[in-house]
N, C-alpha and C positions, 0 to 999 in steps of 0.2 A: 626580319630586318636585314638590310644589307650593310656591308661595311662602309663607314663614312669616307675612308680614304683608301682606295685600292691602287696599289702600285704593282702592276703586273710584272715588271722587270724584276723587282725584288722578290716577289712570290715565285717567279720562275727559278731564280737562283736558289731560294730556300728549299724548293721541292726537287731539285735536280738529283740529289742522292737517292731519294725515295723512288723516283721514276726509273732511274737506272737499276735499282734493286728489283723493281717489279719486272722490268724487261729481262734481266738476267734470270729471275725465277721462272719466267715463262719459257725462256730458251732452254733452261735445264729440264723443265717438265716436258717440253716437246722432244728433247733428246732422249729422255727416259722412255717416253712412249714409243719413239722410233726404235730404240734398242729392244724393247719388249716385243714389238711387232716383228722385227727381224729374227729374234730368237724363236718366236712362235711359228714362223714360216720358213724355217731353215731347210726344209725338204727332207729331213730325217723321218724315217718311219718310226712310229711309237713302238715300244717293246710289246711283243705279243703277250697276251694274258692267257697263259696256259691253264689256269684254274677255271676260267670261264668256258674253254672249249672242251675240257675233259680229256684231252689227248695225252696227258701226262701219265706215263707208266703203262700205256696200253700196248706198246710195242709196234705201233703202226709206222 
């Protein structure tokens, strides 16, 4: 069933806060994803894993 009396201007005013909240949450999420991407691709070399290479303590 549809609403018998639909006032779109009133509905727009009533939902304005929720819509702004959704927009802000999306922007924060995109910012977090951007920061994680920049952190993951900062160009630093990962630390060498000496246990896997077996070069620790061999004197080479």
